[in-house]
C-alpha positions in Angstrom: 99.9 100.5 81.3 100.8 103.9 82.8 102.8 104.2 85.9 100.1 106.4 87.5 97.5 103.7 86.8 99.7 101.0 88.3 100.3 103.2 91.4 96.6 103.9 91.9 95.7 100.2 91.8 98.4 99.2 94.2 97.4 101.9 96.7 93.7 101.0 96.5 94.4 97.3 96.9 96.5 98.0 100.0 94.1 100.5 101.5 91.5 97.8 102.3 94.0 95.9 104.4 95.2 98.9 106.4 92.9 98.8 109.5 94.3 99.0 113.0 93.1 100.1 116.4 92.2 103.8 116.5 94.5 104.3 119.5 97.5 104.2 117.2 96.3 107.4 115.6 96.8 109.0 119.0 100.4 107.9 119.5 102.8 110.7 120.1 105.6 111.0 117.5 107.8 113.5 119.3 111.0 114.2 117.3 110.2 111.9 114.4 111.3 113.0 110.9 109.6 111.4 107.8 112.0 111.4 104.8 109.4 110.2 102.3 106.1 112.1 102.3 104.0 112.3 99.1 101.3 115.0 98.9 99.2 117.2 96.7 99.4 119.1 94.5 100.5 116.2 92.3 99.6 114.5 89.0 98.8 111.3 90.9 95.9 110.8 93.4 97.1 111.9 96.9 95.3 111.7 100.2 96.4 115.0 101.6 98.1 118.2 100.4 101.5 119.3 101.6 100.2 122.1 103.8 97.7 119.8 105.6 100.4 117.1 105.9 102.7 119.6 107.6 100.0 120.7 110.0 99.2 117.1 110.9 102.8 116.3 111.4 103.1 119.2 113.8 100.0 118.2 115.7 101.4 114.8 116.2 104.6 116.1 117.7 106.8 115.3 114.7 110.0 117.2 114.2 109.9 117.3 110.4 108.9 116.0 107.0 110.5 115.8 103.6 107.9 116.4 100.8 108.5 114.4 97.7 107.1 114.7 94.2 108.3 112.5 91.3 107.9 115.2 88.7 108.5 118.6 90.1 110.5 120.4 92.8 108.9 120.6 96.2 111.2 123.4 97.5 108.5 126.0 97.1 105.8 123.8 98.7 108.2 123.3 101.7 108.4 127.1 102.1 104.6 127.5 102.2 104.2 124.5 104.5 106.5 126.0 107.0 104.2 129.0 107.2 101.3 126.7 108.0 103.2 124.7 110.6 105.6 127.0 112.5 108.4 125.1 114.2 108.1 122.1 112.0 111.1 121.3 109.8 109.8 121.0 106.3 112.1 120.3 103.4 111.7 119.6 99.7 113.7 118.3 96.9 113.8 117.4 93.2 113.6 114.0 91.5 115.6 114.0 88.2 112.9 112.6 86.0 112.1 113.6 82.4 109.7 116.4 83.5 112.7 118.4 84.9 115.0 117.5 82.1 116.4 114.3 83.5 120.0 114.6 84.8 119.8 118.4 84.8 122.3 120.4 86.9 120.4 123.6 86.0 117.2 122.3 87.6 119.1 121.3 90.8 120.7 124.8 90.9 117.4 126.5 90.5 115.9 124.4 93.3 118.6 125.7 95.7 117.6 129.3 94.8 113.9 129.0 95.8 113.0 131.3 98.6 113.7 129.8 102.1 116.5 127.5 100.9 114.5 124.4 101.9 115.2 122.4 98.8 117.5 119.9 100.4 117.4 116.5 98.6 118.2 115.4 95.0 116.7 112.1 94.0 118.2 110.3 91.1 115.5 109.3 88.5 112.5 107.5 90.0 109.6 106.5 87.7 111.6 107.5 84.7 114.8 105.7 85.7 116.2 103.3 83.2 116.0 100.6 85.8 112.3 101.3 86.5 111.4 101.3 82.8 113.2 98.1 82.1 111.8 96.4 85.2 108.3 97.3 84.0 109.1 96.1 80.5 107.8 99.4 79.1 108.6 100.8 75.6 109.1 104.5 76.5 111.9 107.0 77.0 113.9 106.8 80.2 116.6 108.7 82.1 119.9 106.8 82.1 122.6 107.4 84.8 125.2 105.0 83.7 126.6 103.2 80.7 128.9 100.1 80.6 129.3 100.2 84.3 130.3 103.9 84.5 128.2 106.9 85.6 127.5 109.4 82.8 129.4 112.7 82.9 126.2 114.7 83.6 125.6 112.6 86.7 129.1 113.3 87.9 128.4 117.0 87.4 125.2 116.8 89.5 127.1 115.0 92.3 129.7 117.8 92.3 126.8 120.3 92.6 125.2 118.4 95.4 128.5 118.5 97.3 129.0 122.2 96.6 125.5 123.1 97.8 125.7 120.7 100.7 122.6 118.9 99.6 121.6 115.3 100.2 121.8 112.6 97.5 119.0 110.0 97.3 119.5 107.2 94.9 116.0 107.0 93.4 114.9 103.9 91.6 118.4 103.0 90.3 119.6 99.5 90.1 121.7 97.9 92.9 124.9 98.2 90.9 124.1 101.9 90.0 123.4 102.6 93.7 126.9 101.5 94.6 128.4 103.4 91.7 126.5 106.5 92.9 127.6 106.2 96.5 131.3 105.7 95.7 131.3 108.6 93.2 129.3 110.9 95.5 131.8 110.2 98.3 134.7 111.1 96.0 132.9 114.3 95.0 132.6 115.3 98.6 128.9 114.6 99.1 128.4 114.2 102.9 124.8 112.8 103.1 123.5 109.9 101.0 120.3 108.0 101.3 119.6 104.7 99.4 115.9 105.0 98.4 113.8 102.0 99.6 116.6 99.4 98.7 114.3 96.4 99.2 111.3 97.6 97.2 111.0 97.0 93.5 112.5 97.9 91.2 115.7 98.4 93.3 115.8 95.0 95.1 119.3 95.2 96.7 120.6 92.1 98.4 121.6 92.3 102.1 125.2 92.1 101.0 124.8 95.1 98.7 123.0 97.0 101.4 125.8 96.3 103.8 128.3 97.5 101.2 126.4 100.7 100.8 126.3 101.2 104.6 130.1 100.6 104.8 130.6 103.2 102.1 128.8 105.8 104.2 125.2 105.7 103.0 122.0 105.4 105.0 119.4 102.8 103.9 115.7 103.7 103.8 113.1 101.2 105.1 109.5 102.7 104.4 106.3 101.4 105.9 104.8 101.2 102.3 107.3 98.4 101.6 105.8 96.1 104.2 102.1 96.6 103.7 99.6 95.1 101.3 98.3 91.6 100.6 100.8 90.5 99.8 103.3 93.2 100.7 106.1 94.1 98.4 108.5 92.8 101.1 107.5 90.6 104.0 107.9 92.3 107.4 110.2 89.6 108.6 112.6 90.1 105.7 112.7 93.8 106.3 113.4 93.2 110.0 116.2 90.8 109.1 117.7 93.3 106.7 117.7 96.1 109.2 119.5 93.9 111.7 122.1 93.0 109.1 122.6 96.6 107.9 122.6 97.9 111.4 120.3 100.3 113.2 123.0 103.0 113.0 122.6 103.1 109.2 118.9 102.5 108.8 116.2 105.1 108.4 112.4 104.5 108.9 110.0 106.5 106.7 106.4 106.3 105.6 106.5 106.7 101.7 102.7 107.4 102.2 100.4 110.0 100.8 98.7 107.7 98.2 94.9 107.9 97.9 93.5 105.0 100.0 96.5 104.7 102.3 96.7 106.1 105.8 98.1 109.5 106.7 101.9 109.7 107.2 101.9 109.8 111.0 99.4 107.0 111.3 101.5 104.8 109.1 104.7 105.6 111.0 102.9 104.8 114.3 101.8 101.4 113.0 105.3 100.7 111.6 106.9 101.5 114.9 104.5 99.2 116.8 105.2 96.3 114.4 108.9 96.8 114.9 108.4 96.8 118.7 106.6 93.5 118.3 109.6 92.2 116.4 112.0 93.1 119.3 113.2 96.6 118.4 113.7 98.8 121.5 112.5 102.3 121.8 116.1 103.5 121.6 116.6 101.7 118.3 113.4 103.0 116.8 114.4 106.5 117.9 117.7 106.2 116.2 116.1 105.1 112.9 113.2 107.6 113.0 114.7 110.6 114.7 118.5 110.7 114.8 119.4 109.1 111.5 116.9 111.1 109.4 118.2 114.3 111.0 121.7 113.4 109.9 120.5 112.6 106.4 119.0 116.2 106.2 121.9 117.8 108.0 119.9 119.1 110.9 121.5 117.2 113.8 
């Protein structure tokens, strides 16, 4: 079974359950930054292209979006999107999957040289991560980042490059143990901004204790809307709420992780997520911290 095929089925299955009052689509999202926005052009079915996603985010009052692609850099797309949505902060990044050579310092360096300098985030491997491939019980090549409890030398080299270029490290689909290795090594290398990619979502599945350890080590933890939707959802909303409370609002980031065909636009998903969290007792100030302040810190645009 291909990853793309699995992803398509999951998105279509969830799409039927994603109905809510239309008034949510009119909610103002002033100052919100979405750190996980998938878009076209892509090799997977997407609901919107990056330029349209930027225009929509600007129309809804958002401050910024981070465009993500699992298989190629989005630094150039971010440059073009900024032309389409003046005033919106649009950033891109690179996921170190096999299509860019895996753990490839040259690919990271090249991303930083793309016109505009909007390539800001380096994700460790996602769909090609060893942890992802083993979780899916697939027989195919993968990208390893560690061996016998130690990060590979090339990973350490990428971390040093991230520090030198003042980029943001995102942990990708690494295992919980690898996430903690990455965070500690990144801090030693001088990396200032670290985001743990959807720690509750498969195949990552960090425990609350592991997430707390990551937060104490200086990382932010990402809680996307995609993680709590579906029938059943990958993670029950109440479990996500409990984890945010245990980790602490000051170290939590809310994102959409949307853009899949059949799922809602990024702003609509965020608006719905915020409403669900309000219903669970989160204050406007807490939501603002997780959707505005903390994402800005992750991107270095405080």
